[in-house]
N, C-alpha and C positions, 0 to 999 in steps of 0.2 A: 504494500500500500504506500502511496506517495507520502512523503514527509509532511506536506501541507495538510493532508487528511488526518494524519496521526496527531498533529498539533491542534486541529479543530476538535478532535475527539477528546483530547486532554482538556481543552477549554470548556467543552460541554460538561465534562465531569466536575470540573472546578466550580462551574456556575450552577450545578445541580439541575441541568437541563436534560430532558429525556430524548430530545430530538431536535435536529436542525433541518429546516426546509430552505434550501438554497435555490433561488429562482432567477437570479441575474445571469444571463447567458455567458458573460465574460468571467464571472466568478465560477460558474460551472466548469468552464474551460480551465481555469486556474487549478482546480482540483482533479479534473478527469482527463485533460488533454483534448476534449471534444468540444467543438463550438458549433452552435446552430442558433439562428434567430427563429424562435418558434412562431412568431406573429400571433395568430389567434389560438394556436394549439398550446399544449401544456408541456413544458420541459422543466424537470425539477431533479435536484439531487437531495436525497434523504440520508442524513448522517446521524449516527447514534453513538453515545459515549463508549459503549462496550460491545457493540455488534458491528458486523460488516455493513457498509453503506450500500445503497443501490441507486441507480439512475432510472428515472421514468421519462419516457420520450414517446413521441408519435411513432407508430410502427414503422413508418417509412424512414426513420432515422436510426433504428436499432443497429443495423449492420455498420453504418457509418461510425457510430459510437464505439463499437468493438474494434473497428479498424484503426481508430484514433489512439488505441492503447488502453482503453478502459477495461480492466480485468476483473471487475466485480459484476454483480448481477445488473442487467439492464432489462427493464420491462417495458413493453410497448403497448399502445392502444390504437384502435381503429377509430376513424372519425365519427362513426355512429354510436360509439360507446361513451359511457359517462366516466370521464377520466378520474374524477375525485372519488367515485365509488371504488375504482380499481386501486388508486393510490392508498386509500384507507385499508383495503384488504391486504395489500402488500406490507403496509406498516404494522398491522395487527399480527401478521405472521412473524414479525420480528419482536415486537413489544406490544402486549395486549392493550395497554391503556396509558399512552404517553400523555402526561398532564402538562409538563412544562416545556414550552416550545421556544426555540430561537428562530426568528424569521428576519428577512431583509426588508425592513420597513420602508426603506427608501425605494424599493423596487416592486414589492408585491402589490398587485392591484387590489382594490377593495373587493371586487367580485370574487377573485380567487381566495382572498382571505376569508370571506364569508363562506365559501365552499368548504374550506378546511374546518372552519368552526362548526358548520352543520354536521360534518362527519365526527367531530370530537367536541361535543358541546360542553364538556367539563374542563376543557383545556384552558390554560392561560398562556399569555405570550409576553413574558417579562423582558425578553432580551432582543434588542435590535442588532442583528448580526451585520448590518451595514457598517457599523462602527468597527466591529471585529475585522471585517474585510479590508477596510481602509488601512488599519495598522498591519495586517498580515502582508499586504502588498507594498507597504511603505518603503522598506529597504530591499532593493533588488539584489539577487544573488549574482555571482560572477557569470553564471550561465545566462541569466536573463540579460545582463548588460551586453554580453556578446551578441545576442539576438537583436538588441536595440542598436548596437553599432552597425550590424549588417543592414538593418532597416534604414539607418541614416545614410549609408552608402547608396542605397536605392534612391533616396530622396535627392541626393547630390546629382545623380544621373538624371533624374526628372527635371531638375533645374537646368541642366545643360540642354536638354531637349526643349524646354520652355523658352529659353533665351533665343535659341536658333529658330523658333517658330514665329518670332515677332516680325511681322511685316505689315506695312501700312495697308489699311483696308480690311484686313482680317478682323473678325470679331473676337471678343473674349472667349466666346464659346468655341470658336474654331480652334483656338490655341489649346483650350482644355481637351478637346477631342484629340489633338495631335499628341499631347502629353500622355494621355491615358492609352492611346493606341500603341505608342512606343513602349510604354511600360508593359503592356500585355505581350508584345512581341518579345520582350526580355524575360517573360515568365512571371511577371508580377501581376497577378490577376485581380488584386483588390487594393484600392487606395484606402487609406485609413479614415477619410472623410471626403466629402465632395470637393474636388479640386477648385481652388479659387483663383481667378485671374480678373483683376480690376484695373481699368485704365483711367487716368486723369481723375476727374472729380468723383467718379464712381467708387474710387478707392477710399473716399472719405466715409463710407459706410462700413464699419469694421465687421459687421455680420452680414454683409452683402454676398452676392453670388455673381458668377459669370453671366453676362447678359449678351444680347445681340448688339453690343456696343462696339463700333469699329475702332481699332487702334489708330491713333493719330500721332504724327510727329510732335516732338517738343512737349511730351507729357511723361510723367512717371507711371510705371506699371507695377502693380503689386501682385505677387504670387504667394499663395499659401497652399502647401500640399504635403502629402505624406503617403507612406505605403504600409502594407501589412506583411511582415516577414515571420513565418512560423508562429503566428499568433501575437507578435509584438509589433509595435507601430513606430513610425517616424512622423514628425510634425515639424515643419520649418517654414519660415517666410523670408522672402527677399523682395526688395523693391529695386527696379532698374530704371534707367533713363532711356527713353526712346527719342533720339535726337537731342535737342538742347532745351530742357525745361526752363521755366522762368526762375528768377532769383529767389522768389518766395518758396517755391517747391524745393529748390536746392538747399535752402536754409533749413527747411523742415527735415530734410534727409540728414543733413549734417548734425543737427541736434539729436535726432533719434538715434543715430549711430553712436554718438558720444554716450548717450544714456545706456545703450545696449552694452557697449564695451565696459562702462563703469560697473554695471551690474555683474557682468561676467567676471570681472576682476575681483569683485567683492564676494562672490558666491563661494563659501567655504564653510567647514564645520564651525559651529558656534554662533554664527550670525543667525538672527531670526528671520522668518519669512517677511515679517513687517519691515524690519530694517533693510532687507534687500530691496523690497518694493520701493522704499523711500530713497534709496541710492539713485535709482533710475528716475523716479518722479522729481527729485530735487533738481536734477540736470535739466529736465524739460520745463519745470516751473521757472527756474532761474532765467531760461531763455525766452520766457513770455508765452509759452504754449501749454501751461499746466491745465487749463480748462479743456484742452483738446485731447488729453490722455485720459480716456473715459472707461478703462477697464483695468483689472488687476494686472500685475506684471507677469504672472505665470500661473500655470496649473500643473499638477502632477500628471505623469504619463507612464505607460508601460504596455499593458494589453489593450488599453483604450486611450484615446487622446485626452480625456479629461478624468484624471484620477486625483486622489488626495496626495499632497496638500495643496491649498491655494496659496500662492505667493502674493500676499496682499496686506494692506493695512488692517491691523487688528488681530493678525495671526502671530502669536508670540512663540510658535514652535521653533526650536533650534534646529538648524539643518545638520544632518549627520551623513557620514559616508554611505553611499549606496542609494540615497534619495535621488529620484529622477524627476525633472520638471522643466517647463519651458521658461525662457527669459525672452519676453516679447513686448518691449515698450512700443507704443504706437502714438502717432499724432494724426488727428483726423479733422481737417478744417472743411466744413461743408461748402460745396460749390467751388472749392479750390483744389485740394489734393489730399491724399492719405498716404502715410508711410508706416509700415510695420517691418521690423527686422527681428527675426526669431530664430533661436536655436534651442533645442532641448538638450539638457546637460545631465550628467551624473556627478554627484559630489564625491570627491576623492579625499584622501587624508589631509590635504593641504590646499584644496581649491576645487575647481570643477573642470570637466572635460566635455566638449560638445559632441553630439552624435553626427552633426552635419558640418561640412567644411567648405562649402561654396563661399567664395569671397563676399565679404560684406562692404568692401569699398565700392563706391558707386560705379556701377558698370554702365558704360554708354554704348547703346546699340543704334547703329545708323541704317 
């Protein structure tokens, strides 16, 4: 049984819990090696303090779960069957009356929770395992970091494709299509999130998407992309100059780059997440753009692009070796331009190392 499962079993015993119901697909992958997004179907991992766990999945996923390396029981169900009736039966085969449950309260939907409670009306649910999962995933192992480094190399290749795809008249969506086609030809079948290409003023929307917006000379173009490598992701942003952008755009870039470098230099064991956020924010504020830096400095990453912890004001968690997160200051001025420069990093004994190495000095593309 995987070390992660043994540690969860020890935690359940310590907390006097009879059962854990794991519902988040990425967390299930963390324990089993199997990933699937069930959509409206039911996928769950059931873990007990002193008995073998089992996986419950749609019947069409059972063989895939076994091939992924899961060596414990996996039970399937057909679409016309009532999944929680079956889950309850399998649970009672292991433990007749589990009273104290741990569930992922950040993930489990109300209807599924009510279905569990209908099957086990005397149960209570004192433990939010979402907090357990945050801490379990917080410090990456050497093997996990190797996978993240490999994913970072894929992202660097994607940037090279992206920059070569810039041509006047092409739309942002055209460039996204070229990036993702090139990655598929390289064997990377999944991006870690929807690839973002935003040109000119469109980049001032930090949660925007690629549109049918044609690329024009003398504008900045923002790229935000990542890949999935053996279940681990990359996530990085670069902003480049197409032609010769105006002085305001160039100043925004200069300030944002300074903030990103300052935060990279400051990221090391002992500094808190809030202090690191402040390092970058102070640079941007001093330059007069503080009101345009409208999100946290970074987020944790690993098997998904948004994990614990948040690198932001109010988070006094000290950084430790093995923590992985993004450093991505941004300046977004509506109707003018947007700049974001992002690397995900892992904390070392005396600093940090990025997973991506594409140059951050402003690249001019003509």
